[in-house]
N, C-alpha and C positions, 0 to 999 in steps of 0.2 A: 336824121339819125341813121347810121349805117351799122349793119350787123352781118356777121358771117353765117353761113348755113353749113351744118355738118350732116352728112348722110352716110351712116356706117353700117357695116354688116355686124349684127349682134350674134352672140353665142347661143341664144335661144334657151336661156334658163327660165322656164315658165314659173317654176316654184319661187325663184328669186324675184322675178317681176311682180308676182302676186304677194310678195313679202311673207312667204311661209317661213323664210329665214332671213336674217339681216347679215350684212357684211360691214367691214370697217368704214366704208364710205357712205353709209346710210345713217340717217338720224331718225330713230323710231318715233321720237316725239312729234315729228312732222309727217309721219306716214299717213295720218288721217287726211292730209291735203292731196294725196295721190288720187288719181281717177282711174277706175277700172271700167273700161268700155265693154269688154267681154272676156270671159275666161272659161272656155269650153274644154271638155276632155278630148284630147286629140284622137284617141281611139274611137270614141263615139262619132267624131267628125268624119273619120275614115269610113266607118260603117255607113254613115249618111251619104257620103260622096261616091263610094266605090262598090258597095255591095251588089247593086244591080248589074254593073259592068262585070264584076267578078263572077257572078252567076252565069252571065252570057259567055264569058271566056271559058269557064270550067265545063259548061255544057258542050262546048265544041271539042274538048280534049278527049281522045280515045285512050290515052295512057294515063294511069293514075299519078305517075311521077311528074307529069307536066301540069297537074292541077295545083292551084294555090289555095291553101286552107285559110291563111290570114294575110291579107294584102299589106297591112301595116307592118307586120313582122318581116315580111319579104323586103319591103323598102328599107327598114332599119338594118337588116342584115346584108343588104346589097351595097354596091359601091358606086352605082351610076347616079342615084338620086338621094337627096336627103329627105327625111320625112316631112320637114318643114323648114322655112327660112325666116330670118328676122331682120327687119330694117329699123335702125335707130335714127331718129331725126332730132336735131337740136338747133336752136337759134342762139347765136352769140356764144359767149364762153363765160368762165367763172368771173373774169374781170369786169365784163359789161352787162351780164345778164344773170347775176347771182340769184339763186332761188329765193333768198330772203329779202331781196330788194323789190322796189316797185317795178323796175324793168323786168325782173324775173317773173313777176305776175303777168306782165304784158306778154312775155315769151310763152307762158302757159296758155294764155288766151288765144294766141296765134296758133299754137300747136293743136289746141282743142278744135278750132275751126278747120284747120287743115285736115285733121283726121276724119271729120264728119263725112267728107265726100270720097274718102280713100277707097272704100269697097266699091262704090259706084264707078270710080275711075278705073278700077282694076278688077273686072269681073272674073278673070281667070286666076286670081289670087284669093283663095278662101281664107279670110281672117278668122281665127279662132281665139286669139288672145291679144289684147291691146291694153297698154297701161301708160298713163302719163305720170311721171315721177317728179315729185316736188320735195322729196326728202333727201336728195343728194345735192351736190354743189350747184349744178345748173339744171333747169328744167329740160327734160327730154322725153321723147315718145318711143316706146317699144311697140312694134307691130309684128306679130307672128302670124304667118300664113302658109297655107298648103297650095303650091302652084299646080295647076292641072290643065290638061287639054282634053277635048272631046273629039269624037269621030277619028280616033287614031287608027292607023292601018296595021300597027303591030302591038302585041300585048293586049291589055285591056283597051276597049274602045274609049273609055274615060280613065285616064291614068295620070300619075304624078309626073310632071316635067316642068322644070323651071325655064329651060330654054324654049320649049314649045309654048308655054303660057305667055312669056314675054313676046315671042314672035307673033302670037295671035293678037296681041295688043299693039303690034306695029314696031317692035324693037328687035331688029335683026342684026346680029353681031357682025363687025367688020374686022378690024385689026385686033391684035392681042390686047391692046389698051382700050379698045372700043367695043367691049363685049356687050351682050344684051343687057346684063345687069348694070353696067356703067351708063349705058344710054338711058335705061329706065330710071336709074337713081338720079341722073341729071334732070330728067323730066319731072321727077317728084320734087326736086329742089326748086325747079321753076314754079311748080304749083304752090309750094310753100312761100316762095318769094312774092307771088301774086297776092297771097293773104297778107304778107308783111306790108306790102304797099298800101293796102286798105287801112292799115294802122299807122301809116307814116314812117315805116321802117324800110330802108333801101338795102338790097342785097349787096354786101361788100364782097367783091370778087378778089381773091388773093392771087398775086402773081401776074397781073395784067399791066398794060401800058409800059412796055419794055423801054421806051425811049427815055422815060423819066426815072428809071430805077437807079437808086444809089447802090453801093456795094452791099449794104445791109438788106435793102429791098430785094436785090437780086438773089441773095441767099434765102430770103423768105420765099421767093418765087420757086426756087429749086426745091425747097422743102415742101411747098404746096404740091408740086408735081410728084415728089416722092410719095406724099400721102395719097395722091390719086392712084399711083401705081400700087401702093401698099394695100389699098382697098381691094384690088383684084387679087393680090396674094393672100390677103386675109380670107377672102371668099374660099380659096382653095384650102386654106389652113383650117377651115371649119370642120373638115373631115377628120383632121387630127384631134381637134377639140371635141368633136362629137364622140370619137372613140374613147377619149378620156372621160367624157361625161357618162358614156355607157358603162365604163369600168367603175366609175364612182357610184352609179346607180346600182350595179351588181353588188358592190361592196356594201352599199347602204342596205340592200336587201338582206345580205348575210349578217350585217350588224343587227338589223331588226330581229332576225331569227335568234341571234345569240343573246339578245337583250333580256329574254326571260331567264337566261342562265347567268346574268351579270354578276350576281353575288358569288357564284361558284367560280366564274372565270376571273373575277377581279378586275374587269375592264369597264371603264366608264364610257359606255357606248354613246350616251346622249350628247356628249360634248362635240361629237363630230358633225352634228346637224347644224349648229349655229356659229361655231367659232370661225372667225374670218380666215384663219390659216388653212381651213379645210374647204374653202370656196375657191373655185377657179376664176380669177379675175379676168375682166375683159382686157384685150390688148389696147394700149394707148394708141392714139392716131400716129405718133411718130416712131413707133416701134416696128422694126422689120419683122418679117415672118420668121426668119431663122432665129432672131433674138428672142422673139416671143416663145418659140418652141424650146430653145435651150435654157432660157432664164426662168420661164414660168411653167410651161406644160411638162417638160421632163422632170424638174424638181418636184412638181405636184404629183406626178405619177410615181416618182421614187418614194415619196412619203406614203402614198397609197399602198405601194408594195410592202413598205415597212409595217404598215398596219395589218396587211394581209398575213405577213409572216408571224406577227405577234398573235393574231387570231388563230392561225393554223397551229402554232406551237401550243398555245393554251388549249385549243380544242383537242389536240392529240393527247395532251396531259390529262384533260378531262375524260377523254375516251378511254385512256389507259386505266384511270381511276375507276371509271364505270365498269370496265371489263373485270378488274380485280374484285370490285364489289359483287359483280354477277357471279364470279367464281366462288367467292366466299358464301354468297347467298345459296348457290347451288349445293355447296358442301353442307351448309346448315340445313337445307331441306332434306338432304340424304340422311344426315345425323338425326334429324327430327323424325324421319320415317322409321329409322332403326329403333329409336327410343319409344316411339309409339307402339311398334311391334313388341318390344320387350315389356312395356307396360301392360299390353294386352295379355301376354303370357303370364306375367306376374299376377294380374287380376284374376285369371282363371285358376292359377295355383292357390291363390288366397281363398277363392270360393271353395275349392276342394278341402283346404285345410280347415276352413270354418265348419264344413260338414263333419270332418273327422273329430274336431273338438266337441261338437255337439253330441256325436255318438259316444265319445269318451265320457262326457259328463253323464250321459244316460246310463252307461255301464257302471260307473262309480255309484250312481244313485241306486241301481238295482242290486248290485253285489255288496255294496257297503264300502266305506272309505278304507277301513282297516284291511279287509281282504284284498282290495286292489293294491294297496301299498305293499302288502306282503308279496303279491304276485310280481310287482314291479321290482322289488328288492331282489327276489329270487332270479328274475330274468337278467338283471344287471350283473349279478354275481356269475351266472353262467356265461355271459358274454366276456367277462374278464378272464375266466378260466380258459375259454376257447382262444382268446388272444395270446395268453401266455403259452399255451400249448403250441400254437402256430409258430411263435418266435423260437421256442425250444427246438422244434423240428428243423427250423432253418439253421440253427447253430450246429446241430448234429451232422448235417450234410457237409 
């Protein structure tokens, strides 16, 4: 039995690998067959690996602006190194190693045995997340790791470095197509091939034996070489994908903050977590870097921007509504204060009038009802005479 080996650069979506969300190419009913070897928080791993070196580095700095407060954030925001890398290993393909078939189970067994010695073989690649997936078309293994070097002469004495880590393990780059990663990836394929042989499976090399190639075989060979070159291009493209992932993470953070206001905003935030259209798919092996960028990454970012515009528009509308409500509330508070003051004055006047009424009743009681009525009638008559006299003087003038 002969089977191909695929060793690809992954996009490093740990949440997807651990199945915190599903995409169109996964079968949730078979996710229980997946194997999670490890799934550590990367920030905690960075503290474990680099905190001591970070302290030594900061202690040597005389200027505050040269000190590093958070090494993980520094790596994420920089352009020289990625915070972590991902290797995806696969035996065979959909046609000959389908995950639902007996051969697919054999592929899973081979990948499981291959992974068990991975960390021992690669002491400078700190694995923090590793998953064997059986809920997709073909069994495959995701290995996420932080590459590092020790006794470095620049920066932290223990720091992140893919090139340095692989060089420490004996892989030093040559030509553009013979990078440290390509050398190391080929070495890992050989390790996987050795495991395959123990199960009676031979590594099928594509694009060899040129003397016997037909036209179709030659085209396959050229395609295989293109894939090898594409692996190098995809490695560089991960920086583009990483930026898109950071943008997606930032948007996800904003969506989570706005989720509490979902009923006011009218936006169904939750659907962006799980729906396939909002997950950035991995590039196929035959897709060029430029094609992947133009056909997948850029449209994905365009959709993200559309979501941002929608959120910002609705946020501004909500903010305007809140400001209007604040203004109305402020006016209501002022009106309420005036009313309270008026009520207080009226209450005091009412108290005074109550005392006058009490005194009036006392006088009527002492002098008698008839005498008080006569006094009031006489007083009212005098007031009327004075009013008429005043009006007459006004006319005479």
